[in-house]
C-alpha positions in Angstrom: 134.0 59.5 -54.2 130.6 61.5 -54.3 128.8 58.5 -55.5 129.9 56.2 -53.3 128.9 58.6 -50.3 125.4 58.6 -51.7 125.2 54.5 -51.6 126.3 54.8 -48.0 123.3 57.0 -47.1 120.8 55.4 -44.8 118.1 54.7 -47.6 115.3 55.4 -44.8 116.9 59.3 -45.3 116.7 58.8 -49.4 113.6 58.2 -49.1 112.2 60.9 -47.6 110.0 63.6 -49.6 112.2 65.8 -51.7 112.6 68.7 -49.5 112.1 72.8 -50.8 115.9 73.8 -49.2 118.8 71.6 -47.9 121.9 72.8 -45.2 125.0 70.9 -46.1 128.7 71.5 -44.9 131.5 72.3 -47.0 134.9 70.9 -45.9 137.0 68.3 -47.7 135.0 65.4 -48.9 136.3 63.1 -46.2 135.7 64.9 -43.5 132.0 66.4 -44.2 131.3 64.5 -47.4 129.2 61.6 -45.6 127.1 64.8 -43.8 126.5 66.5 -47.0 125.6 63.1 -48.8 122.5 62.6 -45.9 120.8 66.0 -47.4 121.9 65.3 -51.2 120.2 61.9 -50.8 117.1 63.0 -50.0 116.9 64.9 -53.6 116.9 61.5 -55.9 113.1 61.2 -56.2 113.1 64.9 -57.5 115.9 65.2 -59.9 114.0 65.2 -62.7 111.8 67.9 -61.2 114.5 70.4 -60.0 115.6 73.1 -62.9 117.1 75.6 -60.7 119.5 75.3 -57.8 119.8 78.6 -55.7 123.4 77.9 -53.7 124.5 80.5 -51.1 127.6 80.2 -48.8 129.7 82.2 -46.9 132.7 84.1 -48.3 136.2 82.7 -46.6 138.7 84.2 -48.8 137.5 87.7 -49.9 135.4 90.3 -47.9 132.2 90.7 -49.5 129.6 93.7 -48.8 126.3 92.0 -49.6 126.1 89.2 -51.6 128.4 88.5 -54.6 127.1 86.9 -58.1 129.5 86.0 -60.4 129.8 87.2 -64.0 130.2 84.0 -65.6 127.8 82.2 -67.6 128.1 78.9 -66.2 130.8 76.5 -63.4 132.8 73.6 -64.8 133.8 70.6 -62.8 135.1 67.3 -63.7 131.5 66.6 -64.2 131.0 69.1 -67.0 129.4 72.4 -66.8 126.2 73.9 -65.0 124.7 76.9 -66.8 123.6 80.2 -64.6 120.5 80.8 -64.6 120.5 84.1 -66.2 116.7 85.0 -66.2 117.2 84.5 -62.4 120.1 86.3 -62.4 118.1 89.2 -63.6 115.7 89.0 -61.1 118.0 89.9 -58.3 120.5 92.2 -59.7 118.0 95.0 -59.2 118.5 94.7 -55.6 120.9 96.7 -53.5 122.2 94.0 -51.2 123.0 92.3 -54.6 126.2 92.5 -56.9 128.6 91.3 -59.6 131.8 90.5 -57.9 134.0 88.0 -59.4 137.1 88.4 -57.2 134.4 86.4 -54.4 133.6 83.5 -56.3 137.4 82.4 -57.7 139.1 80.8 -54.8 135.7 80.1 -53.2 135.0 76.5 -51.9 132.0 76.9 -50.3 130.3 76.7 -53.1 132.0 74.4 -55.3 132.1 71.5 -53.2 128.5 71.0 -53.5 128.4 71.1 -57.4 129.5 67.5 -57.9 127.0 66.2 -55.5 123.9 68.1 -57.5 125.2 67.2 -60.6 125.4 63.5 -59.3 121.8 63.6 -57.5 119.6 65.8 -60.3 119.2 65.5 -64.0 119.2 68.9 -65.7 119.9 72.1 -63.8 120.7 75.9 -64.0 122.4 77.5 -61.1 122.5 80.7 -59.0 125.4 81.1 -57.0 126.0 83.5 -54.5 128.8 84.1 -51.8 127.4 85.6 -48.8 129.6 88.4 -46.8 128.4 91.2 -44.3 124.8 91.1 -44.9 121.6 90.7 -42.7 119.1 87.8 -42.4 116.6 90.0 -43.4 118.7 90.8 -47.0 119.3 87.3 -47.9 115.8 86.3 -46.7 114.8 89.1 -49.4 116.6 87.7 -52.3 115.5 84.1 -51.4 112.1 85.5 -51.7 112.6 86.7 -55.2 114.1 83.5 -55.9 111.9 81.1 -54.3 109.9 79.6 -57.2 107.9 76.7 -56.9 109.1 72.5 -56.9 111.3 73.6 -59.5 113.7 75.6 -57.7 116.1 74.1 -54.4 117.7 76.4 -52.3 121.2 74.8 -50.9 122.6 76.5 -48.1 126.0 75.8 -47.4 127.6 75.7 -44.2 129.9 73.8 -41.4 128.9 74.1 -37.7 131.6 75.0 -34.6 135.2 75.3 -35.1 138.0 73.8 -33.5 136.6 72.8 -30.2 137.2 69.3 -28.8 134.9 66.5 -29.4 132.2 66.3 -26.1 132.3 70.7 -26.3 131.5 70.6 -30.6 128.9 68.0 -30.2 127.2 70.1 -27.4 127.5 73.0 -29.0 126.0 71.5 -32.5 123.2 70.2 -30.5 122.3 73.7 -29.7 122.6 74.6 -32.8 120.5 71.9 -34.5 117.9 72.9 -32.0 117.7 76.2 -33.2 118.0 75.3 -37.0 115.2 72.8 -36.1 112.9 76.0 -34.6 113.9 78.2 -37.4 115.4 80.6 -34.5 117.3 82.5 -37.0 118.2 84.9 -34.6 119.7 82.9 -32.1 122.5 81.2 -34.2 125.9 83.1 -33.5 129.1 82.8 -35.8 131.1 80.6 -33.2 127.8 78.1 -34.2 128.3 78.1 -38.2 130.6 79.7 -40.3 127.7 79.9 -42.4 125.4 81.6 -39.7 124.4 84.6 -42.6 123.0 82.8 -45.0 121.6 79.7 -42.8 119.7 82.9 -40.6 118.1 84.3 -44.2 117.0 80.7 -45.1 115.3 79.9 -41.3 113.9 83.5 -41.8 112.4 82.7 -45.2 111.5 79.1 -44.1 109.4 80.9 -41.2 107.5 83.1 -43.5 106.9 80.3 -45.9 105.7 78.1 -42.9 108.4 75.1 -43.8 109.5 73.0 -41.4 113.3 72.0 -40.6 114.9 68.9 -39.3 118.3 67.5 -39.0 119.1 64.1 -40.7 122.5 63.9 -40.5 124.8 65.6 -37.0 128.7 64.5 -36.8 132.1 65.8 -36.7 135.4 65.5 -38.6 135.9 63.1 -34.9 133.5 61.0 -36.5 134.8 61.1 -39.9 138.6 61.1 -40.6 140.3 63.4 -37.9 141.4 63.4 -34.2 139.1 64.5 -31.6 141.3 67.0 -29.8 140.3 69.9 -32.3 137.3 69.1 -34.3 134.8 70.9 -36.7 130.8 70.3 -36.4 129.0 69.0 -39.7 125.1 69.2 -39.8 122.7 68.2 -42.9 119.3 69.6 -42.7 116.3 69.4 -44.4 113.0 71.6 -45.1 109.5 70.4 -46.2 
């Protein structure tokens, strides 16, 4: 399913220069997978360059204070194991907003749905997985600053957009959110606009400091992919160069 979604992406998107960071959704594949694939297809030509992925997503199951790391040495999917970058973990463990908290990862889908996409488009890479809870944009940006690295490091932010509005309302809300993301307006995105608002805002703040430019490459909702249009969830794919 992942391979087919990647194959269906417009080649014009896939041929763009590889981004430093992406934002992609985390719903079930039949709903948000095609939108996520739009972001991941842009990574193919950097598959041999990227060796570390810093993956941040919001907490859905367990209350989290700050940002939570796992204690494990690897994450496993049907496509194999992904080693945790222990050296990178040590770079951020001393920060007061970062702690090891396995409960946050046990049932958290906002990170795991991205892993097969990463395994499909990248060669060999290590992972820094962080579940983001009660934290500020500045605290998230500080973590990203320490892990920023060079071309070998990819930042992935996991977030859906608006939730459970009718189709037209969702389109209007998600268009406004996309405009804020493109303008790196980290303080103009609210929780009703993006469930991953906190990690998104942290990335936008850091992107502004680093002089990155954001671009929307796909914007749809569940009414476009696999669901009814009376209550939809919005999905966007964004790249940052």
